[in-house]
TIFI-845724 format. One record per atom (N, C-alpha, C, CB): residue number from 0; atom name; x, y, z negated. Coordinates in nm, 2 decimals. Glycine has a CB too. Layout:
N
{n = NUM&atom = CA&u = X&v = Y&w = Z};
...
//
This chain:
92
{n = 0&atom = N&u = 3.54&v = 0.42&w = 5.92};
{n = 0&atom = CA&u = 3.66&v = 0.43&w = 5.85};
{n = 0&atom = C&u = 3.64&v = 0.39&w = 5.69};
{n = 0&atom = CB&u = 3.72&v = 0.57&w = 5.87};
{n = 1&atom = N&u = 3.73&v = 0.29&w = 5.67};
{n = 1&atom = CA&u = 3.73&v = 0.24&w = 5.53};
{n = 1&atom = C&u = 3.84&v = 0.32&w = 5.44};
{n = 1&atom = CB&u = 3.78&v = 0.07&w = 5.53};
{n = 2&atom = N&u = 3.80&v = 0.36&w = 5.32};
{n = 2&atom = CA&u = 3.87&v = 0.45&w = 5.24};
{n = 2&atom = C&u = 3.96&v = 0.38&w = 5.13};
{n = 2&atom = CB&u = 3.76&v = 0.54&w = 5.17};
{n = 3&atom = N&u = 3.91&v = 0.26&w = 5.07};
{n = 3&atom = CA&u = 3.95&v = 0.18&w = 4.98};
{n = 3&atom = C&u = 4.01&v = 0.06&w = 5.03};
{n = 3&atom = CB&u = 3.85&v = 0.16&w = 4.91};
{n = 4&atom = N&u = 4.14&v = 0.05&w = 4.99};
{n = 4&atom = CA&u = 4.23&v = -0.07&w = 5.06};
{n = 4&atom = C&u = 4.22&v = -0.20&w = 4.93};
{n = 4&atom = CB&u = 4.43&v = -0.02&w = 5.08};
{n = 5&atom = N&u = 4.22&v = -0.16&w = 4.80};
{n = 5&atom = CA&u = 4.22&v = -0.26&w = 4.70};
{n = 5&atom = C&u = 4.18&v = -0.21&w = 4.58};
{n = 5&atom = CB&u = 4.34&v = -0.32&w = 4.68};
{n = 6&atom = N&u = 4.10&v = -0.30&w = 4.50};
{n = 6&atom = CA&u = 4.06&v = -0.28&w = 4.36};
{n = 6&atom = C&u = 4.12&v = -0.36&w = 4.26};
{n = 6&atom = CB&u = 3.93&v = -0.30&w = 4.35};
{n = 7&atom = N&u = 4.17&v = -0.32&w = 4.15};
{n = 7&atom = CA&u = 4.19&v = -0.41&w = 4.03};
{n = 7&atom = C&u = 4.12&v = -0.38&w = 3.90};
{n = 7&atom = CB&u = 4.33&v = -0.41&w = 4.00};
{n = 8&atom = N&u = 4.08&v = -0.46&w = 3.82};
{n = 8&atom = CA&u = 4.03&v = -0.39&w = 3.71};
{n = 8&atom = C&u = 4.15&v = -0.41&w = 3.62};
{n = 8&atom = CB&u = 3.88&v = -0.45&w = 3.64};
{n = 9&atom = N&u = 4.15&v = -0.29&w = 3.52};
{n = 9&atom = CA&u = 4.23&v = -0.30&w = 3.41};
{n = 9&atom = C&u = 4.18&v = -0.28&w = 3.27};
{n = 9&atom = CB&u = 4.31&v = -0.21&w = 3.43};
{n = 10&atom = N&u = 4.26&v = -0.29&w = 3.17};
{n = 10&atom = CA&u = 4.21&v = -0.31&w = 3.04};
{n = 10&atom = C&u = 4.14&v = -0.17&w = 3.01};
{n = 10&atom = CB&u = 4.32&v = -0.35&w = 2.94};
{n = 11&atom = N&u = 4.05&v = -0.15&w = 2.89};
{n = 11&atom = CA&u = 3.95&v = -0.03&w = 2.86};
{n = 11&atom = C&u = 3.91&v = 0.02&w = 2.97};
{n = 11&atom = CB&u = 4.00&v = 0.08&w = 2.77};
{n = 12&atom = N&u = 3.81&v = -0.05&w = 3.04};
{n = 12&atom = CA&u = 3.72&v = -0.01&w = 3.16};
{n = 12&atom = C&u = 3.80&v = 0.09&w = 3.24};
{n = 12&atom = CB&u = 3.58&v = 0.06&w = 3.10};
{n = 13&atom = N&u = 3.91&v = 0.08&w = 3.30};
{n = 13&atom = CA&u = 3.98&v = 0.15&w = 3.38};
{n = 13&atom = C&u = 3.99&v = 0.06&w = 3.52};
{n = 13&atom = CB&u = 4.12&v = 0.19&w = 3.32};
{n = 14&atom = N&u = 3.97&v = 0.14&w = 3.62};
{n = 14&atom = CA&u = 4.00&v = 0.08&w = 3.76};
{n = 14&atom = C&u = 4.12&v = 0.13&w = 3.85};
{n = 14&atom = CB&u = 3.87&v = 0.09&w = 3.83};
{n = 15&atom = N&u = 4.19&v = 0.05&w = 3.88};
{n = 15&atom = CA&u = 4.29&v = 0.05&w = 3.97};
{n = 15&atom = C&u = 4.25&v = 0.07&w = 4.10};
{n = 15&atom = CB&u = 4.36&v = -0.05&w = 3.97};
{n = 16&atom = N&u = 4.26&v = 0.16&w = 4.19};
{n = 16&atom = CA&u = 4.22&v = 0.18&w = 4.32};
{n = 16&atom = C&u = 4.32&v = 0.20&w = 4.43};
{n = 16&atom = CB&u = 4.15&v = 0.28&w = 4.31};
{n = 17&atom = N&u = 4.36&v = 0.14&w = 4.52};
{n = 17&atom = CA&u = 4.47&v = 0.16&w = 4.61};
{n = 17&atom = C&u = 4.38&v = 0.22&w = 4.75};
{n = 17&atom = CB&u = 4.56&v = 0.00&w = 4.64};
{n = 18&atom = N&u = 4.42&v = 0.34&w = 4.80};
{n = 18&atom = CA&u = 4.33&v = 0.39&w = 4.90};
{n = 18&atom = C&u = 4.42&v = 0.37&w = 5.03};
{n = 18&atom = CB&u = 4.28&v = 0.55&w = 4.89};
{n = 19&atom = N&u = 4.34&v = 0.36&w = 5.14};
{n = 19&atom = CA&u = 4.40&v = 0.35&w = 5.27};
{n = 19&atom = C&u = 4.51&v = 0.46&w = 5.32};
{n = 19&atom = CB&u = 4.27&v = 0.35&w = 5.37};
{n = 20&atom = N&u = 4.50&v = 0.57&w = 5.23};
{n = 20&atom = CA&u = 4.60&v = 0.68&w = 5.28};
{n = 20&atom = C&u = 4.72&v = 0.62&w = 5.21};
{n = 20&atom = CB&u = 4.55&v = 0.85&w = 5.24};
{n = 21&atom = N&u = 4.72&v = 0.54&w = 5.11};
{n = 21&atom = CA&u = 4.85&v = 0.50&w = 5.04};
{n = 21&atom = C&u = 4.85&v = 0.57&w = 4.91};
{n = 21&atom = CB&u = 4.97&v = 0.53&w = 5.11};
{n = 22&atom = N&u = 4.75&v = 0.65&w = 4.87};
{n = 22&atom = CA&u = 4.73&v = 0.69&w = 4.73};
{n = 22&atom = C&u = 4.68&v = 0.58&w = 4.62};
{n = 22&atom = CB&u = 4.62&v = 0.79&w = 4.73};
{n = 23&atom = N&u = 4.74&v = 0.63&w = 4.52};
{n = 23&atom = CA&u = 4.70&v = 0.52&w = 4.40};
{n = 23&atom = C&u = 4.61&v = 0.62&w = 4.31};
{n = 23&atom = CB&u = 4.84&v = 0.44&w = 4.30};
{n = 24&atom = N&u = 4.49&v = 0.55&w = 4.27};
{n = 24&atom = CA&u = 4.41&v = 0.62&w = 4.20};
{n = 24&atom = C&u = 4.35&v = 0.54&w = 4.07};
{n = 24&atom = CB&u = 4.31&v = 0.67&w = 4.29};
{n = 25&atom = N&u = 4.34&v = 0.60&w = 3.96};
{n = 25&atom = CA&u = 4.30&v = 0.51&w = 3.84};
{n = 25&atom = C&u = 4.20&v = 0.56&w = 3.78};
{n = 25&atom = CB&u = 4.40&v = 0.48&w = 3.72};
{n = 26&atom = N&u = 4.07&v = 0.50&w = 3.78};
{n = 26&atom = CA&u = 3.92&v = 0.56&w = 3.75};
{n = 26&atom = C&u = 3.90&v = 0.52&w = 3.60};
{n = 26&atom = CB&u = 3.79&v = 0.50&w = 3.85};
{n = 27&atom = N&u = 3.89&v = 0.61&w = 3.51};
{n = 27&atom = CA&u = 3.86&v = 0.56&w = 3.37};
{n = 27&atom = C&u = 3.70&v = 0.56&w = 3.37};
{n = 27&atom = CB&u = 3.93&v = 0.67&w = 3.24};
{n = 28&atom = N&u = 3.64&v = 0.44&w = 3.39};
{n = 28&atom = CA&u = 3.49&v = 0.45&w = 3.36};
{n = 28&atom = C&u = 3.44&v = 0.43&w = 3.24};
{n = 28&atom = CB&u = 3.42&v = 0.36&w = 3.43};
{n = 29&atom = N&u = 3.52&v = 0.41&w = 3.14};
{n = 29&atom = CA&u = 3.46&v = 0.42&w = 2.99};
{n = 29&atom = C&u = 3.38&v = 0.53&w = 2.97};
{n = 29&atom = CB&u = 3.56&v = 0.42&w = 2.88};
{n = 30&atom = N&u = 3.40&v = 0.65&w = 3.00};
{n = 30&atom = CA&u = 3.30&v = 0.76&w = 3.00};
{n = 30&atom = C&u = 3.17&v = 0.77&w = 3.07};
{n = 30&atom = CB&u = 3.37&v = 0.86&w = 3.03};
{n = 31&atom = N&u = 3.15&v = 0.67&w = 3.15};
{n = 31&atom = CA&u = 3.03&v = 0.64&w = 3.20};
{n = 31&atom = C&u = 2.94&v = 0.54&w = 3.17};
{n = 31&atom = CB&u = 3.05&v = 0.64&w = 3.30};
{n = 32&atom = N&u = 2.99&v = 0.45&w = 3.07};
{n = 32&atom = CA&u = 2.94&v = 0.33&w = 3.04};
{n = 32&atom = C&u = 2.79&v = 0.35&w = 2.96};
{n = 32&atom = CB&u = 3.04&v = 0.26&w = 2.95};
{n = 33&atom = N&u = 2.77&v = 0.47&w = 2.93};
{n = 33&atom = CA&u = 2.64&v = 0.51&w = 2.86};
{n = 33&atom = C&u = 2.54&v = 0.57&w = 2.95};
{n = 33&atom = CB&u = 2.66&v = 0.63&w = 2.75};
{n = 34&atom = N&u = 2.57&v = 0.54&w = 3.09};
{n = 34&atom = CA&u = 2.48&v = 0.59&w = 3.20};
{n = 34&atom = C&u = 2.38&v = 0.47&w = 3.24};
{n = 34&atom = CB&u = 2.57&v = 0.64&w = 3.34};
{n = 35&atom = N&u = 2.28&v = 0.47&w = 3.31};
{n = 35&atom = CA&u = 2.22&v = 0.39&w = 3.37};
{n = 35&atom = C&u = 2.28&v = 0.31&w = 3.47};
{n = 35&atom = CB&u = 2.13&v = 0.45&w = 3.41};
{n = 36&atom = N&u = 2.33&v = 0.40&w = 3.56};
{n = 36&atom = CA&u = 2.42&v = 0.34&w = 3.70};
{n = 36&atom = C&u = 2.53&v = 0.23&w = 3.63};
{n = 36&atom = CB&u = 2.51&v = 0.49&w = 3.78};
{n = 37&atom = N&u = 2.62&v = 0.27&w = 3.54};
{n = 37&atom = CA&u = 2.74&v = 0.21&w = 3.49};
{n = 37&atom = C&u = 2.71&v = 0.12&w = 3.37};
{n = 37&atom = CB&u = 2.82&v = 0.32&w = 3.46};
{n = 38&atom = N&u = 2.60&v = 0.12&w = 3.29};
{n = 38&atom = CA&u = 2.57&v = 0.04&w = 3.19};
{n = 38&atom = C&u = 2.63&v = -0.11&w = 3.19};
{n = 38&atom = CB&u = 2.44&v = 0.04&w = 3.19};
{n = 39&atom = N&u = 2.59&v = -0.16&w = 3.31};
{n = 39&atom = CA&u = 2.62&v = -0.30&w = 3.33};
{n = 39&atom = C&u = 2.79&v = -0.34&w = 3.31};
{n = 39&atom = CB&u = 2.57&v = -0.34&w = 3.48};
{n = 40&atom = N&u = 2.86&v = -0.25&w = 3.35};
{n = 40&atom = CA&u = 3.01&v = -0.25&w = 3.33};
{n = 40&atom = C&u = 3.06&v = -0.26&w = 3.21};
{n = 40&atom = CB&u = 3.06&v = -0.16&w = 3.38};
{n = 41&atom = N&u = 2.98&v = -0.24&w = 3.10};
{n = 41&atom = CA&u = 3.02&v = -0.28&w = 2.97};
{n = 41&atom = C&u = 3.05&v = -0.42&w = 2.93};
{n = 41&atom = CB&u = 2.93&v = -0.24&w = 2.88};
{n = 42&atom = N&u = 2.98&v = -0.48&w = 3.02};
{n = 42&atom = CA&u = 3.00&v = -0.65&w = 3.03};
{n = 42&atom = C&u = 3.14&v = -0.67&w = 3.08};
{n = 42&atom = CB&u = 2.90&v = -0.72&w = 3.14};
{n = 43&atom = N&u = 3.23&v = -0.73&w = 3.00};
{n = 43&atom = CA&u = 3.36&v = -0.74&w = 3.07};
{n = 43&atom = C&u = 3.35&v = -0.84&w = 3.18};
{n = 43&atom = CB&u = 3.46&v = -0.80&w = 2.97};
{n = 44&atom = N&u = 3.27&v = -0.96&w = 3.17};
{n = 44&atom = CA&u = 3.28&v = -1.03&w = 3.29};
{n = 44&atom = C&u = 3.22&v = -0.97&w = 3.40};
{n = 44&atom = CB&u = 3.23&v = -1.14&w = 3.27};
{n = 45&atom = N&u = 3.13&v = -0.88&w = 3.39};
{n = 45&atom = CA&u = 3.10&v = -0.79&w = 3.54};
{n = 45&atom = C&u = 3.20&v = -0.71&w = 3.58};
{n = 45&atom = CB&u = 2.96&v = -0.69&w = 3.54};
{n = 46&atom = N&u = 3.27&v = -0.63&w = 3.50};
{n = 46&atom = CA&u = 3.37&v = -0.54&w = 3.52};
{n = 46&atom = C&u = 3.48&v = -0.60&w = 3.59};
{n = 46&atom = CB&u = 3.41&v = -0.48&w = 3.40};
{n = 47&atom = N&u = 3.50&v = -0.71&w = 3.55};
{n = 47&atom = CA&u = 3.63&v = -0.82&w = 3.60};
{n = 47&atom = C&u = 3.58&v = -0.85&w = 3.74};
{n = 47&atom = CB&u = 3.66&v = -0.97&w = 3.51};
{n = 48&atom = N&u = 3.46&v = -0.85&w = 3.78};
{n = 48&atom = CA&u = 3.44&v = -0.93&w = 3.92};
{n = 48&atom = C&u = 3.44&v = -0.80&w = 4.01};
{n = 48&atom = CB&u = 3.29&v = -1.03&w = 3.94};
{n = 49&atom = N&u = 3.51&v = -0.70&w = 3.99};
{n = 49&atom = CA&u = 3.50&v = -0.59&w = 4.11};
{n = 49&atom = C&u = 3.56&v = -0.63&w = 4.24};
{n = 49&atom = CB&u = 3.57&v = -0.45&w = 4.06};
{n = 50&atom = N&u = 3.52&v = -0.59&w = 4.34};
{n = 50&atom = CA&u = 3.52&v = -0.61&w = 4.49};
{n = 50&atom = C&u = 3.52&v = -0.48&w = 4.57};
{n = 50&atom = CB&u = 3.40&v = -0.71&w = 4.54};
{n = 51&atom = N&u = 3.59&v = -0.48&w = 4.68};
{n = 51&atom = CA&u = 3.57&v = -0.35&w = 4.76};
{n = 51&atom = C&u = 3.53&v = -0.39&w = 4.91};
{n = 51&atom = CB&u = 3.72&v = -0.27&w = 4.76};
{n = 52&atom = N&u = 3.47&v = -0.33&w = 4.98};
{n = 52&atom = CA&u = 3.41&v = -0.35&w = 5.12};
{n = 52&atom = C&u = 3.50&v = -0.24&w = 5.20};
{n = 52&atom = CB&u = 3.24&v = -0.33&w = 5.13};
{n = 53&atom = N&u = 3.59&v = -0.18&w = 5.12};
{n = 53&atom = CA&u = 3.64&v = -0.04&w = 5.20};
{n = 53&atom = C&u = 3.58&v = 0.07&w = 5.18};
{n = 53&atom = CB&u = 3.64&v = -0.04&w = 5.34};
{n = 54&atom = N&u = 3.44&v = 0.07&w = 5.15};
{n = 54&atom = CA&u = 3.38&v = 0.22&w = 5.17};
{n = 54&atom = C&u = 3.32&v = 0.23&w = 5.00};
{n = 54&atom = CB&u = 3.23&v = 0.23&w = 5.32};
{n = 55&atom = N&u = 3.30&v = 0.11&w = 4.95};
{n = 55&atom = CA&u = 3.25&v = 0.11&w = 4.82};
{n = 55&atom = C&u = 3.29&v = 0.01&w = 4.74};
{n = 55&atom = CB&u = 3.14&v = 0.11&w = 4.83};
{n = 56&atom = N&u = 3.27&v = 0.02&w = 4.60};
{n = 56&atom = CA&u = 3.33&v = -0.07&w = 4.51};
{n = 56&atom = C&u = 3.21&v = -0.13&w = 4.46};
{n = 56&atom = CB&u = 3.41&v = -0.01&w = 4.42};
{n = 57&atom = N&u = 3.21&v = -0.28&w = 4.43};
{n = 57&atom = CA&u = 3.08&v = -0.36&w = 4.39};
{n = 57&atom = C&u = 3.12&v = -0.43&w = 4.29};
{n = 57&atom = CB&u = 3.03&v = -0.46&w = 4.49};
{n = 58&atom = N&u = 3.04&v = -0.44&w = 4.19};
{n = 58&atom = CA&u = 3.05&v = -0.54&w = 4.08};
{n = 58&atom = C&u = 2.94&v = -0.63&w = 4.08};
{n = 58&atom = CB&u = 3.05&v = -0.48&w = 3.94};
{n = 59&atom = N&u = 2.96&v = -0.75&w = 4.01};
{n = 59&atom = CA&u = 2.86&v = -0.84&w = 3.99};
{n = 59&atom = C&u = 2.79&v = -0.89&w = 4.11};
{n = 59&atom = CB&u = 2.76&v = -0.79&w = 3.89};
{n = 60&atom = N&u = 2.85&v = -0.89&w = 4.24};
{n = 60&atom = CA&u = 2.80&v = -0.93&w = 4.36};
{n = 60&atom = C&u = 2.69&v = -0.83&w = 4.40};
{n = 60&atom = CB&u = 2.76&v = -1.07&w = 4.35};
{n = 61&atom = N&u = 2.69&v = -0.71&w = 4.37};
{n = 61&atom = CA&u = 2.62&v = -0.60&w = 4.42};
{n = 61&atom = C&u = 2.52&v = -0.56&w = 4.33};
{n = 61&atom = CB&u = 2.55&v = -0.64&w = 4.55};
{n = 62&atom = N&u = 2.53&v = -0.59&w = 4.20};
{n = 62&atom = CA&u = 2.46&v = -0.56&w = 4.09};
{n = 62&atom = C&u = 2.48&v = -0.39&w = 4.06};
{n = 62&atom = CB&u = 2.50&v = -0.65&w = 3.97};
{n = 63&atom = N&u = 2.61&v = -0.36&w = 4.08};
{n = 63&atom = CA&u = 2.66&v = -0.23&w = 4.07};
{n = 63&atom = C&u = 2.73&v = -0.20&w = 4.19};
{n = 63&atom = CB&u = 2.76&v = -0.21&w = 3.95};
{n = 64&atom = N&u = 2.69&v = -0.08&w = 4.25};
{n = 64&atom = CA&u = 2.76&v = -0.03&w = 4.38};
{n = 64&atom = C&u = 2.80&v = 0.11&w = 4.39};
{n = 64&atom = CB&u = 2.68&v = -0.05&w = 4.50};
{n = 65&atom = N&u = 2.92&v = 0.14&w = 4.39};
{n = 65&atom = CA&u = 2.97&v = 0.28&w = 4.37};
{n = 65&atom = C&u = 3.04&v = 0.33&w = 4.50};
{n = 65&atom = CB&u = 3.08&v = 0.29&w = 4.24};
{n = 66&atom = N&u = 3.01&v = 0.43&w = 4.56};
{n = 66&atom = CA&u = 3.08&v = 0.49&w = 4.67};
{n = 66&atom = C&u = 3.23&v = 0.54&w = 4.64};
{n = 66&atom = CB&u = 2.99&v = 0.59&w = 4.71};
{n = 67&atom = N&u = 3.32&v = 0.52&w = 4.70};
{n = 67&atom = CA&u = 3.43&v = 0.60&w = 4.69};
{n = 67&atom = C&u = 3.43&v = 0.73&w = 4.65};
{n = 67&atom = CB&u = 3.50&v = 0.59&w = 4.80};
{n = 68&atom = N&u = 3.33&v = 0.83&w = 4.70};
{n = 68&atom = CA&u = 3.30&v = 0.96&w = 4.68};
{n = 68&atom = C&u = 3.27&v = 0.98&w = 4.53};
{n = 68&atom = CB&u = 3.18&v = 1.01&w = 4.76};
{n = 69&atom = N&u = 3.19&v = 0.89&w = 4.47};
{n = 69&atom = CA&u = 3.15&v = 0.89&w = 4.35};
{n = 69&atom = C&u = 3.23&v = 0.86&w = 4.25};
{n = 69&atom = CB&u = 3.05&v = 0.83&w = 4.34};
{n = 70&atom = N&u = 3.33&v = 0.76&w = 4.28};
{n = 70&atom = CA&u = 3.44&v = 0.72&w = 4.19};
{n = 70&atom = C&u = 3.55&v = 0.85&w = 4.19};
{n = 70&atom = CB&u = 3.51&v = 0.58&w = 4.25};
{n = 71&atom = N&u = 3.57&v = 0.91&w = 4.26};
{n = 71&atom = CA&u = 3.65&v = 1.05&w = 4.28};
{n = 71&atom = C&u = 3.59&v = 1.15&w = 4.20};
{n = 71&atom = CB&u = 3.66&v = 1.10&w = 4.43};
{n = 72&atom = N&u = 3.45&v = 1.17&w = 4.20};
{n = 72&atom = CA&u = 3.39&v = 1.25&w = 4.12};
{n = 72&atom = C&u = 3.42&v = 1.22&w = 3.96};
{n = 72&atom = CB&u = 3.26&v = 1.24&w = 4.16};
{n = 73&atom = N&u = 3.41&v = 1.09&w = 3.93};
{n = 73&atom = CA&u = 3.46&v = 1.04&w = 3.78};
{n = 73&atom = C&u = 3.60&v = 1.09&w = 3.78};
{n = 73&atom = CB&u = 3.46&v = 0.87&w = 3.75};
{n = 74&atom = N&u = 3.69&v = 1.08&w = 3.83};
{n = 74&atom = CA&u = 3.81&v = 1.11&w = 3.82};
{n = 74&atom = C&u = 3.82&v = 1.27&w = 3.82};
{n = 74&atom = CB&u = 3.89&v = 1.04&w = 3.93};
{n = 75&atom = N&u = 3.77&v = 1.34&w = 3.88};
{n = 75&atom = CA&u = 3.79&v = 1.48&w = 3.89};
{n = 75&atom = C&u = 3.70&v = 1.54&w = 3.79};
{n = 75&atom = CB&u = 3.77&v = 1.52&w = 4.02};
{n = 76&atom = N&u = 3.59&v = 1.49&w = 3.75};
{n = 76&atom = CA&u = 3.49&v = 1.56&w = 3.65};
{n = 76&atom = C&u = 3.51&v = 1.49&w = 3.52};
{n = 76&atom = CB&u = 3.32&v = 1.55&w = 3.69};
{n = 77&atom = N&u = 3.50&v = 1.36&w = 3.53};
{n = 77&atom = CA&u = 3.50&v = 1.27&w = 3.40};
{n = 77&atom = C&u = 3.35&v = 1.29&w = 3.34};
{n = 77&atom = CB&u = 3.63&v = 1.32&w = 3.27};
{n = 78&atom = N&u = 3.35&v = 1.27&w = 3.23};
{n = 78&atom = CA&u = 3.21&v = 1.28&w = 3.17};
{n = 78&atom = C&u = 3.18&v = 1.43&w = 3.16};
{n = 78&atom = CB&u = 3.20&v = 1.21&w = 3.02};
{n = 79&atom = N&u = 3.05&v = 1.42&w = 3.22};
{n = 79&atom = CA&u = 3.00&v = 1.57&w = 3.23};
{n = 79&atom = C&u = 2.93&v = 1.59&w = 3.09};
{n = 79&atom = CB&u = 2.89&v = 1.59&w = 3.35};
{n = 80&atom = N&u = 2.96&v = 1.71&w = 3.04};
{n = 80&atom = CA&u = 2.90&v = 1.75&w = 2.90};
{n = 80&atom = C&u = 2.81&v = 1.88&w = 2.93};
{n = 80&atom = CB&u = 3.04&v = 1.78&w = 2.78};
{n = 81&atom = N&u = 2.69&v = 1.89&w = 2.90};
{n = 81&atom = CA&u = 2.64&v = 2.01&w = 2.93};
{n = 81&atom = C&u = 2.68&v = 2.12&w = 2.84};
{n = 81&atom = CB&u = 2.50&v = 2.00&w = 2.94};
{n = 82&atom = N&u = 2.70&v = 2.26&w = 2.87};
{n = 82&atom = CA&u = 2.75&v = 2.35&w = 2.80};
{n = 82&atom = C&u = 2.64&v = 2.37&w = 2.70};
{n = 82&atom = CB&u = 2.78&v = 2.47&w = 2.89};
{n = 83&atom = N&u = 2.70&v = 2.43&w = 2.59};
{n = 83&atom = CA&u = 2.60&v = 2.47&w = 2.48};
{n = 83&atom = C&u = 2.51&v = 2.58&w = 2.52};
{n = 83&atom = CB&u = 2.68&v = 2.51&w = 2.36};
{n = 84&atom = N&u = 2.39&v = 2.59&w = 2.49};
{n = 84&atom = CA&u = 2.30&v = 2.68&w = 2.54};
{n = 84&atom = C&u = 2.34&v = 2.82&w = 2.47};
{n = 84&atom = CB&u = 2.15&v = 2.64&w = 2.51};
{n = 85&atom = N&u = 2.37&v = 2.91&w = 2.56};
{n = 85&atom = CA&u = 2.41&v = 3.06&w = 2.54};
{n = 85&atom = C&u = 2.29&v = 3.15&w = 2.50};
{n = 85&atom = CB&u = 2.48&v = 3.12&w = 2.68};
{n = 86&atom = N&u = 2.31&v = 3.21&w = 2.39};
{n = 86&atom = CA&u = 2.20&v = 3.29&w = 2.37};
{n = 86&atom = C&u = 2.21&v = 3.43&w = 2.45};
{n = 86&atom = CB&u = 2.20&v = 3.31&w = 2.22};
{n = 87&atom = N&u = 2.11&v = 3.47&w = 2.54};
{n = 87&atom = CA&u = 2.14&v = 3.57&w = 2.62};
{n = 87&atom = C&u = 2.07&v = 3.70&w = 2.58};
{n = 87&atom = CB&u = 2.12&v = 3.52&w = 2.76};
{n = 88&atom = N&u = 2.02&v = 3.67&w = 2.47};
{n = 88&atom = CA&u = 1.93&v = 3.79&w = 2.43};
{n = 88&atom = C&u = 2.02&v = 3.90&w = 2.39};
{n = 88&atom = CB&u = 1.82&v = 3.76&w = 2.32};
{n = 89&atom = N&u = 1.98&v = 4.02&w = 2.38};
{n = 89&atom = CA&u = 2.05&v = 4.15&w = 2.39};
{n = 89&atom = C&u = 2.13&v = 4.15&w = 2.25};
{n = 89&atom = CB&u = 1.95&v = 4.29&w = 2.42};
{n = 90&atom = N&u = 2.08&v = 4.09&w = 2.15};
{n = 90&atom = CA&u = 2.13&v = 4.09&w = 2.01};
{n = 90&atom = C&u = 2.22&v = 3.98&w = 1.99};
{n = 90&atom = CB&u = 2.03&v = 4.09&w = 1.92};
{n = 91&atom = N&u = 2.22&v = 3.88&w = 2.10};
{n = 91&atom = CA&u = 2.31&v = 3.76&w = 2.08};
{n = 91&atom = C&u = 2.44&v = 3.78&w = 2.12};
{n = 91&atom = CB&u = 2.27&v = 3.65&w = 2.15};
//
């Protein structure tokens, strides 16, 4: 079963996705450009080359491949920031 019907690159490294269910999702990938997996998408030419096979979103002819689930995690979680260390000592 396919999940993604269509993808369209938008400005500021956002991705418009039309899902097979009829839902529309906009993913802000700018928060992920500093990660190894998404770093190539900082190149505008590669970002604009986006395609989907229904299950995954692919850039650069396969250079970057991301599942629908991974993209939904970006939507729901965004950029993960580790919580500050908490002092668990009895004095802290």
